[in-house]
N, C-alpha and C positions, 0 to 999 in steps of 0.2 A: 504494500500500500504506500503510495507516494504521499508527499506532503500536500499536493494539490487536491488529491481525492479526499483528504480529510478536511480541507478548507472549503472546497467547492462541492456542493451537492445539487440535487435536482431542483430544489426550491430556489437556489441562487440562479441557476440557468433559466428557470421559468420566469423569475422576476426580471432578469436581464432581457429576455425575449419580449416580455410584455412592455417593459419601459422603452425599449428600442422601437417597438411598433407605435406606441403612443407618441414618442418624440418625432417619428417620421410623419405621422398624421398632423401633428402640430406644425411641423415645418411646412408641409404642403398647404395647410390652412393659412399660415402666416404669409406665404408667397402669394396665395390667391387674394388675401386681404390687402397686401401692399399693391398688387396689380389693380384691384378695385379702387383703392385710395388714389393712386396716381391717375386713374382714368376719370373718376368723378370729381376730384378736387383740382387737378391740374390739366385735365383733358389730354393726357399723354398715354399712348399705348405702350406699355412696357412688355414687349414680346418675350423678353428673357424671363421675367417673373411668371408669365403665363405658361411658358414652356417648362419651367421648373415644377410648378404645381401640377400641370398636366402629366408630366413624366412620372412624378411621384404617385399620382393616382393610377396611371396605367400600369406601373410596375406592381402596385399593391393588388389591383384587380387581376392582373395576369398571373401573379404568384398564387393568389387565392384559387383561381380556376385550375392551375397546374396541380396544386396540392389536393384539390377535390378529386381530380381525375386519377391521381397517382397514389392515393392513400387507401 
């Protein structure tokens, strides 16, 4: 038994997975919110912010579909 297996268990990995998923969703929502703010407040289309939020959403939905088909 290594020192890592004593320090890291399934609960730690589950919490890390959940927190990473929530952080990714929050980042996508923040990018979409900044895109909306720039559009409504300054009338500027920030295509980079829209691309970031769209790619985060597409990756999440794509991985969800892949895991559903391969589980």
